[in-house]
C-alpha positions, -999 to +999 in steps of 0.1 A: +000+000+001+013+038-008+019+061+018-005+085+002-032+055+007-028+050+043-054+071+058-081+061+035-074+024+041-098+006+065-070-006+085-042+013+102-036+051+098-009+061+112+014+061+080+013+097+061+017+110+030+034+146+021+004+163+008-008+199+022-036+218+008-056+245+017-097+255+018-114+271+000-099+266-033-119+299-044-107+335-063-078+340-037-041+339-048-028+305-058+008+294-061+023+266-078+046+240-062+066+211-077+082+181-062+101+152-073+095+119-060+104+084-067+073+082-087+079+112-107+069+153-104+040+165-086+021+196-090+004+214-059-018+242-062-018+256-031-043+285-019-025+313+002-046+332+028-029+364+037-033+373+070-017+395+094-034+378+123-012+360+146-024+327+166-031+326+201-043+292+206-041+260+193-065+229+202-050+196+194-073+161+194-056+131+205-071+099+188-065+101+149-044+129+156-015+121+180-019+081+178-040+054+166-050+025+188-020+039+210+001+034+182+018+072+174+017+086+146+053+097+128+063+129+134+034+141+159+059+146+191+082+168+170+055+187+158+041+193+196+076+206+204+081+230+171+044+244+178+054+251+216+086+267+206+072+291+178+054+301+208+017+284+202-003+280+233-016+243+233-047+225+245-057+187+242-091+184+232-105+149+232-137+128+230-120+097+245-140+083+272-124+051+278-095+061+297-089+092+326-074+122+322-044+109+343-037+080+320-040+100+286-011+122+298+008+093+309+001+079+273+013+109+257+044+115+276+052+080+269+052+088+231+076+116+238+047+143+236+048+172+259+015+169+276+005+180+314-028+167+328-037+202+334-034+207+297-057+180+287-100+185+285-118+158+283-155+154+276-158+138+314-147+173+327-175+187+307-202+162+322-189+172+358-198+208+351-232+205+335-247+176+358-232+188+391-259+184+417-280+158+395-286+122+402-270+102+373-275+068+356-239+066+340-229+037+313-195+046+311-161+024+310-151+017+348-118+039+337-136+072+334-153+068+368-128+089+389-130+116+363-170+119+372-161+128+408-184+154+419-215+139+401-238+113+422-239+082+403-269+061+411-288+028+397-323+043+401-343+074+405-321+094+382-325+129+371-302+120+341-286+092+318-255+099+309-237+075+280-200+072+276-182+061+245-171+026+233-135+008+233-118-022+222-123-047+253-151-070+262-162-042+286-183-026+260-205-055+259-212-051+297-217-013+300-240-015+266-258-045+276-294-046+267-301-047+302-283-018+311-298-001+277-332-011+291-326+005+326-318+035+308-350+038+287-367+032+319-349+062+336-357+083+303-396+073+303-396+085+341-384+119+334-349+120+333-327+137+307-304+120+282-266+131+279-242+119+261-202+127+263-201+121+225-223+104+197-198+097+173-208+070+150-171+049+145-137+057+154-104+047+138-085+019+153-054+000+139-080-029+132-101-006+111-137+015+119-153+002+150-189+011+159-191+037+186-217+043+211-237+071+187-255+043+178-269+036+211-274+071+220-296+072+187-313+042+199-325+057+228-335+090+213-359+068+190-372+048+219-378+075+246-384+101+220-360+127+233-331+145+222-295+140+236-272+170+247-241+164+236-212+174+265-181+169+243-173+175+207-188+193+188-206+215+212-202+249+214-201+248+250-173+223+248-148+243+225-157+278+242-144+262+277-115+252+254-109+286+243-115+301+281-088+278+295-063+294+270-078+332+275-081+329+239-107+344+218-122+319+191-116+338+162-079+333+170-081+301+178-073+269+155-086+231+159-066+206+146-085+171+137-091+141+121-131+146+122-148+165+098-182+163+122-170+166+158-135+185+150-143+210+120-181+218+119-180+216+159-150+247+159-165+266+131-198+270+144-179+290+174-161+310+147-130+293+152-107+279+121-098+243+117-073+223+099-077+187+091-054+162+092-053+131+068-049+103+094-072+086+119-108+085+104-101+112+072-115+102+046-116+120+012-151+112+002-164+125+034-147+156+025-159+159-009-196+150+002-196+174+030-208+210+030-183+216+058-149+231+042-119+230+068-096+261+069-068+236+061-056+202+049-024+186+063-012+149+056-005+148+096+003+169+121+039+165+115+033+189+084+012+212+106+042+238+118+053+243+086+022+249+072+010+274+097+043+292+090+032+294+054-003+306+058-003+326+087 
């Protein structure tokens, strides 16, 4: 498999190609760049966006941008170091709901990525802010319970039902068993409100795409005739909290992710700009079909520092 096909494969998505592009490809200044590779000469038409603005902050997704199934993406650690050296303020924002924030920090550090636990923002933290004072029936992985401190977790008589995400272990079968989903449905019928840490349809693993808990959220919405409140990405409140943590105006903040819906659409909805990476769950067909247009596309996080130098 060629490197430039890796990010569109149904298997691993950690290898990258040397490709950068910028949206929108409209009546803006365009320059022609040629490069010579083993397969010949490639000509790229790159749209330049002239701007005097200086970036204030960068939000980095974790899964699909820094690693896939725990396997680090080539060049990601060095890119983080370069971004910091260039004076950019960073915050790691993730919908991951299978590991605690402490564990996420340890994993990133083990990959050589400079990341303090205080710099990581999770959907669980958003849940604590939103559901404080409520009795909550939570269908989440056990590893996440520590990050939900401040919420009263109950088995019945709930004010709210909270769904987390799936993972690659058999624990998913237990958390989202029929009996647990039926219990959640009963609580909704008795008046509880439905919340979810995210409603992702799938996520990328080294084995390929895997069904995520968005399917269970949709099932409960259908059965209980209700609508879930999303606490993680792409909710505006989640992105606003990230900007506030960096004391940054959304218009001066960039989101970098692999998910067109959760990362790009969510960030742009708050007035941020967004760069899509061609790793993780990136699919070219999704970009072609979508009305959403990222402000830039790079082959991987490794190419982001150079891209920013050219386009800011």
